[in-house]
N, CA, C and O atoms as a GROMACS GRO file, in nm:
protein
  336
    1UNK      N    1   9.823   9.243  11.291
    1UNK     CA    2   9.852   9.141  11.355
    1UNK      C    3   9.744   9.018  11.329
    1UNK      O    4   9.656   9.046  11.248
    2UNK      N    5   9.739   8.881  11.388
    2UNK     CA    6   9.658   8.749  11.352
    2UNK      C    7   9.575   8.790  11.412
    2UNK      O    8   9.592   8.865  11.508
    3UNK      N    9   9.439   8.742  11.362
    3UNK     CA   10   9.301   8.733  11.428
    3UNK      C   11   9.312   8.641  11.533
    3UNK      O   12   9.354   8.527  11.512
    4UNK      N   13   9.261   8.698  11.698
    4UNK     CA   14   9.289   8.646  11.809
    4UNK      C   15   9.159   8.624  11.881
    4UNK      O   16   9.090   8.723  11.906
    5UNK      N   17   9.119   8.505  11.918
    5UNK     CA   18   8.989   8.484  11.965
    5UNK      C   19   8.980   8.420  12.121
    5UNK      O   20   9.060   8.328  12.140
    6UNK      N   21   8.924   8.444  12.195
    6UNK     CA   22   8.973   8.411  12.331
    6UNK      C   23   8.813   8.387  12.416
    6UNK      O   24   8.732   8.472  12.452
    7UNK      N   25   8.809   8.228  12.429
    7UNK     CA   26   8.720   8.184  12.494
    7UNK      C   27   8.686   8.202  12.657
    7UNK      O   28   8.732   8.107  12.719
    8UNK      N   29   8.635   8.277  12.722
    8UNK     CA   30   8.633   8.283  12.870
    8UNK      C   31   8.479   8.331  12.943
    8UNK      O   32   8.375   8.380  12.898
    9UNK      N   33   8.522   8.294  13.063
    9UNK     CA   34   8.400   8.315  13.169
    9UNK      C   35   8.464   8.448  13.252
    9UNK      O   36   8.583   8.476  13.242
   10UNK      N   37   8.384   8.516  13.324
   10UNK     CA   38   8.438   8.656  13.415
   10UNK      C   39   8.454   8.614  13.505
   10UNK      O   40   8.419   8.699  13.587
   11UNK      N   41   8.501   8.498  13.572
   11UNK     CA   42   8.554   8.493  13.720
   11UNK      C   43   8.690   8.371  13.713
   11UNK      O   44   8.733   8.302  13.805
   12UNK      N   45   8.738   8.377  13.564
   12UNK     CA   46   8.846   8.257  13.549
   12UNK      C   47   8.982   8.346  13.554
   12UNK      O   48   9.012   8.430  13.469
   13UNK      N   49   9.068   8.310  13.682
   13UNK     CA   50   9.168   8.401  13.669
   13UNK      C   51   9.295   8.382  13.591
   13UNK      O   52   9.398   8.449  13.597
   14UNK      N   53   9.256   8.238  13.489
   14UNK     CA   54   9.328   8.207  13.362
   14UNK      C   55   9.310   8.261  13.272
   14UNK      O   56   9.401   8.275  13.191
   15UNK      N   57   9.196   8.308  13.250
   15UNK     CA   58   9.104   8.414  13.162
   15UNK      C   59   9.159   8.536  13.127
   15UNK      O   60   9.177   8.594  13.020
   16UNK      N   61   9.197   8.577  13.315
   16UNK     CA   62   9.250   8.716  13.320
   16UNK      C   63   9.382   8.714  13.261
   16UNK      O   64   9.420   8.800  13.182
   17UNK      N   65   9.448   8.622  13.298
   17UNK     CA   66   9.590   8.573  13.270
   17UNK      C   67   9.619   8.607  13.155
   17UNK      O   68   9.692   8.703  13.132
   18UNK      N   69   9.559   8.522  13.050
   18UNK     CA   70   9.562   8.516  12.923
   18UNK      C   71   9.542   8.660  12.841
   18UNK      O   72   9.616   8.701  12.751
   19UNK      N   73   9.438   8.718  12.890
   19UNK     CA   74   9.403   8.873  12.852
   19UNK      C   75   9.517   8.938  12.877
   19UNK      O   76   9.548   9.018  12.788
   20UNK      N   77   9.593   8.930  12.971
   20UNK     CA   78   9.686   9.024  13.034
   20UNK      C   79   9.808   9.006  12.923
   20UNK      O   80   9.866   9.105  12.879
   21UNK      N   81   9.842   8.864  12.878
   21UNK     CA   82   9.980   8.856  12.832
   21UNK      C   83   9.937   8.926  12.695
   21UNK      O   84   9.987   9.028  12.649
   22UNK      N   85   9.810   8.833  12.625
   22UNK     CA   86   9.779   8.922  12.492
   22UNK      C   87   9.779   9.092  12.493
   22UNK      O   88   9.815   9.170  12.405
   23UNK      N   89   9.747   9.107  12.573
   23UNK     CA   90   9.781   9.274  12.596
   23UNK      C   91   9.887   9.334  12.577
   23UNK      O   92   9.900   9.430  12.501
   24UNK      N   93   9.998   9.270  12.662
   24UNK     CA   94  10.122   9.311  12.688
   24UNK      C   95  10.200   9.274  12.559
   24UNK      O   96  10.309   9.330  12.545
   25UNK      N   97  10.159   9.186  12.462
   25UNK     CA   98  10.207   9.187  12.344
   25UNK      C   99  10.133   9.234  12.233
   25UNK      O  100  10.140   9.181  12.122
   26UNK      N  101  10.053   9.343  12.263
   26UNK     CA  102   9.974   9.457  12.201
   26UNK      C  103   9.893   9.363  12.092
   26UNK      O  104   9.872   9.420  11.985
   27UNK      N  105   9.853   9.249  12.102
   27UNK     CA  106   9.744   9.179  12.041
   27UNK      C  107   9.584   9.235  12.066
   27UNK      O  108   9.546   9.249  12.182
   28UNK      N  109   9.492   9.265  11.953
   28UNK     CA  110   9.384   9.294  11.991
   28UNK      C  111   9.339   9.124  11.985
   28UNK      O  112   9.405   9.026  11.951
   29UNK      N  113   9.212   9.136  12.030
   29UNK     CA  114   9.150   9.012  12.038
   29UNK      C  115   9.006   9.015  12.082
   29UNK      O  116   8.971   9.102  12.161
   30UNK      N  117   8.918   8.924  12.036
   30UNK     CA  118   8.777   8.896  12.011
   30UNK      C  119   8.777   8.826  12.200
   30UNK      O  120   8.844   8.732  12.244
   31UNK      N  121   8.711   8.884  12.248
   31UNK     CA  122   8.665   8.770  12.390
   31UNK      C  123   8.516   8.714  12.389
   31UNK      O  124   8.420   8.789  12.374
   32UNK      N  125   8.505   8.599  12.401
   32UNK     CA  126   8.375   8.530  12.397
   32UNK      C  127   8.339   8.473  12.495
   32UNK      O  128   8.401   8.371  12.526
   33UNK      N  129   8.239   8.514  12.569
   33UNK     CA  130   8.202   8.450  12.697
   33UNK      C  131   8.120   8.346  12.678
   33UNK      O  132   8.028   8.346  12.597
   34UNK      N  133   8.155   8.240  12.762
   34UNK     CA  134   8.055   8.105  12.724
   34UNK      C  135   7.974   8.076  12.841
   34UNK      O  136   7.937   7.962  12.869
   35UNK      N  137   7.948   8.175  12.906
   35UNK     CA  138   7.815   8.110  13.005
   35UNK      C  139   7.669   8.109  12.926
   35UNK      O  140   7.565   8.140  12.984
   36UNK      N  141   7.675   8.074  12.808
   36UNK     CA  142   7.577   8.066  12.752
   36UNK      C  143   7.622   7.922  12.675
   36UNK      O  144   7.719   7.914  12.601
   37UNK      N  145   7.521   7.800  12.712
   37UNK     CA  146   7.567   7.664  12.680
   37UNK      C  147   7.608   7.651  12.528
   37UNK      O  148   7.709   7.592  12.491
   38UNK      N  149   7.516   7.715  12.444
   38UNK     CA  150   7.537   7.734  12.311
   38UNK      C  151   7.692   7.754  12.257
   38UNK      O  152   7.748   7.697  12.163
   39UNK      N  153   7.739   7.845  12.341
   39UNK     CA  154   7.869   7.910  12.312
   39UNK      C  155   7.969   7.818  12.366
   39UNK      O  156   8.066   7.781  12.300
   40UNK      N  157   7.946   7.782  12.485
   40UNK     CA  158   8.047   7.654  12.516
   40UNK      C  159   8.043   7.571  12.428
   40UNK      O  160   8.156   7.555  12.382
   41UNK      N  161   7.966   7.505  12.380
   41UNK     CA  162   7.943   7.386  12.297
   41UNK      C  163   8.030   7.397  12.135
   41UNK      O  164   8.099   7.314  12.078
   42UNK      N  165   7.992   7.526  12.097
   42UNK     CA  166   8.079   7.578  12.013
   42UNK      C  167   8.217   7.586  12.035
   42UNK      O  168   8.296   7.553  11.947
   43UNK      N  169   8.256   7.631  12.153
   43UNK     CA  170   8.399   7.650  12.181
   43UNK      C  171   8.484   7.512  12.215
   43UNK      O  172   8.604   7.496  12.194
   44UNK      N  173   8.384   7.408  12.278
   44UNK     CA  174   8.439   7.278  12.277
   44UNK      C  175   8.465   7.203  12.138
   44UNK      O  176   8.577   7.155  12.120
   45UNK      N  177   8.380   7.193  12.053
   45UNK     CA  178   8.402   7.183  11.926
   45UNK      C  179   8.509   7.203  11.883
   45UNK      O  180   8.591   7.117  11.851
   46UNK      N  181   8.525   7.363  11.876
   46UNK     CA  182   8.661   7.408  11.793
   46UNK      C  183   8.790   7.340  11.862
   46UNK      O  184   8.882   7.285  11.801
   47UNK      N  185   8.777   7.356  12.020
   47UNK     CA  186   8.892   7.321  12.088
   47UNK      C  187   8.921   7.153  12.099
   47UNK      O  188   8.996   7.095  12.178
   48UNK      N  189   8.838   7.098  11.996
   48UNK     CA  190   8.885   6.968  12.004
   48UNK      C  191   8.820   6.878  12.144
   48UNK      O  192   8.882   6.782  12.191
   49UNK      N  193   8.727   6.912  12.184
   49UNK     CA  194   8.710   6.862  12.306
   49UNK      C  195   8.712   6.927  12.445
   49UNK      O  196   8.661   6.891  12.552
   50UNK      N  197   8.781   7.025  12.414
   50UNK     CA  198   8.790   7.075  12.576
   50UNK      C  199   8.740   7.153  12.630
   50UNK      O  200   8.703   7.242  12.553
   51UNK      N  201   8.714   7.173  12.743
   51UNK     CA  202   8.584   7.214  12.788
   51UNK      C  203   8.637   7.344  12.897
   51UNK      O  204   8.563   7.434  12.936
   52UNK      N  205   8.753   7.331  12.926
   52UNK     CA  206   8.806   7.454  13.043
   52UNK      C  207   8.815   7.578  12.939
   52UNK      O  208   8.818   7.565  12.817
   53UNK      N  209   8.819   7.689  13.002
   53UNK     CA  210   8.864   7.816  12.994
   53UNK      C  211   8.987   7.860  13.036
   53UNK      O  212   9.022   7.830  13.150
   54UNK      N  213   9.066   7.930  12.961
   54UNK     CA  214   9.031   7.992  12.838
   54UNK      C  215   9.105   7.908  12.738
   54UNK      O  216   9.211   7.850  12.763
   55UNK      N  217   9.032   7.904  12.604
   55UNK     CA  218   9.065   7.831  12.476
   55UNK      C  219   9.104   7.969  12.408
   55UNK      O  220   9.048   8.077  12.424
   56UNK      N  221   9.218   7.936  12.326
   56UNK     CA  222   9.275   8.065  12.263
   56UNK      C  223   9.300   8.028  12.144
   56UNK      O  224   9.379   7.934  12.140
   57UNK      N  225   9.249   8.081  12.004
   57UNK     CA  226   9.268   8.056  11.914
   57UNK      C  227   9.359   8.185  11.832
   57UNK      O  228   9.326   8.302  11.849
   58UNK      N  229   9.460   8.150  11.757
   58UNK     CA  230   9.559   8.280  11.672
   58UNK      C  231   9.516   8.216  11.520
   58UNK      O  232   9.522   8.096  11.492
   59UNK      N  233   9.473   8.321  11.432
   59UNK     CA  234   9.443   8.262  11.321
   59UNK      C  235   9.383   8.147  11.320
   59UNK      O  236   9.282   8.133  11.390
   60UNK      N  237   9.433   8.035  11.236
   60UNK     CA  238   9.344   7.916  11.250
   60UNK      C  239   9.396   7.796  11.357
   60UNK      O  240   9.352   7.682  11.366
   61UNK      N  241   9.494   7.855  11.428
   61UNK     CA  242   9.581   7.782  11.504
   61UNK      C  243   9.509   7.772  11.648
   61UNK      O  244   9.524   7.869  11.723
   62UNK      N  245   9.433   7.663  11.692
   62UNK     CA  246   9.428   7.648  11.844
   62UNK      C  247   9.559   7.651  11.950
   62UNK      O  248   9.637   7.556  11.961
   63UNK      N  249   9.568   7.745  12.008
   63UNK     CA  250   9.694   7.751  12.093
   63UNK      C  251   9.648   7.663  12.229
   63UNK      O  252   9.733   7.591  12.281
   64UNK      N  253   9.531   7.669  12.278
   64UNK     CA  254   9.504   7.625  12.392
   64UNK      C  255   9.478   7.711  12.491
   64UNK      O  256   9.465   7.831  12.470
   65UNK      N  257   9.467   7.644  12.630
   65UNK     CA  258   9.455   7.746  12.707
   65UNK      C  259   9.582   7.814  12.768
   65UNK      O  260   9.695   7.790  12.723
   66UNK      N  261   9.556   7.904  12.879
   66UNK     CA  262   9.664   7.999  12.901
   66UNK      C  263   9.809   7.918  12.924
   66UNK      O  264   9.906   7.936  12.851
   67UNK      N  265   9.808   7.814  13.051
   67UNK     CA  266   9.956   7.737  13.012
   67UNK      C  267   9.988   7.718  12.896
   67UNK      O  268  10.104   7.753  12.872
   68UNK      N  269   9.923   7.670  12.800
   68UNK     CA  270   9.966   7.654  12.672
   68UNK      C  271  10.027   7.749  12.608
   68UNK      O  272  10.136   7.733  12.553
   69UNK      N  273   9.961   7.862  12.610
   69UNK     CA  274  10.010   8.001  12.532
   69UNK      C  275  10.145   8.048  12.621
   69UNK      O  276  10.252   8.072  12.564
   70UNK      N  277  10.131   8.059  12.761
   70UNK     CA  278  10.272   8.095  12.814
   70UNK      C  279  10.375   8.031  12.778
   70UNK      O  280  10.480   8.089  12.748
   71UNK      N  281  10.358   7.867  12.774
   71UNK     CA  282  10.468   7.761  12.732
   71UNK      C  283  10.551   7.841  12.607
   71UNK      O  284  10.667   7.882  12.601
   72UNK      N  285  10.430   7.846  12.502
   72UNK     CA  286  10.458   7.906  12.384
   72UNK      C  287  10.544   8.025  12.368
   72UNK      O  288  10.641   8.045  12.295
   73UNK      N  289  10.477   8.105  12.461
   73UNK     CA  290  10.565   8.237  12.446
   73UNK      C  291  10.689   8.197  12.504
   73UNK      O  292  10.779   8.198  12.421
   74UNK      N  293  10.732   8.155  12.644
   74UNK     CA  294  10.843   8.106  12.672
   74UNK      C  295  10.967   8.058  12.536
   74UNK      O  296  11.076   8.109  12.513
   75UNK      N  297  10.893   7.935  12.462
   75UNK     CA  298  10.960   7.885  12.369
   75UNK      C  299  10.999   7.992  12.229
   75UNK      O  300  11.053   7.965  12.121
   76UNK      N  301  10.952   8.107  12.277
   76UNK     CA  302  10.976   8.198  12.143
   76UNK      C  303  10.864   8.175  12.050
   76UNK      O  304  10.886   8.237  11.946
   77UNK      N  305  10.762   8.116  12.046
   77UNK     CA  306  10.657   8.107  11.932
   77UNK      C  307  10.522   8.154  11.943
   77UNK      O  308  10.433   8.108  11.873
   78UNK      N  309  10.502   8.252  12.036
   78UNK     CA  310  10.385   8.313  12.052
   78UNK      C  311  10.404   8.445  11.942
   78UNK      O  312  10.322   8.476  11.855
   79UNK      N  313  10.520   8.505  11.966
   79UNK     CA  314  10.525   8.643  11.875
   79UNK      C  315  10.512   8.616  11.718
   79UNK      O  316  10.445   8.686  11.642
   80UNK      N  317  10.577   8.520  11.685
   80UNK     CA  318  10.535   8.464  11.509
   80UNK      C  319  10.414   8.460  11.474
   80UNK      O  320  10.369   8.516  11.374
   81UNK      N  321  10.321   8.366  11.589
   81UNK     CA  322  10.171   8.343  11.572
   81UNK      C  323  10.106   8.485  11.545
   81UNK      O  324  10.038   8.516  11.448
   82UNK      N  325  10.152   8.586  11.677
   82UNK     CA  326  10.086   8.685  11.663
   82UNK      C  327  10.122   8.796  11.515
   82UNK      O  328  10.048   8.890  11.488
   83UNK      N  329  10.222   8.769  11.450
   83UNK     CA  330  10.268   8.855  11.372
   83UNK      C  331  10.157   8.843  11.279
   83UNK      O  332  10.081   8.746  11.271
   84UNK      N  333  10.153   8.983  11.187
   84UNK     CA  334  10.061   8.989  11.071
   84UNK      C  335  10.085   8.904  10.949
   84UNK      O  336  10.007   8.911  10.854
   0.00000   0.00000   0.00000
């Protein structure tokens, strides 16, 4: 499987939904909690200015947030990104 990184906060329902979808797909992921301002700034830079969580990266691809990833999945584009 591709390397998956997800930036989250503990109480974000969209973060929980994104992690559930990735788990359903059998994807292992690294979760980065952005309560630390320095980590949030790093996320913002990687996500081209987006400050909301979650922000999801699969390999070198910035997928976006949960809604973006769910839409990608409905269009059949998520599984190919997750494939090794």
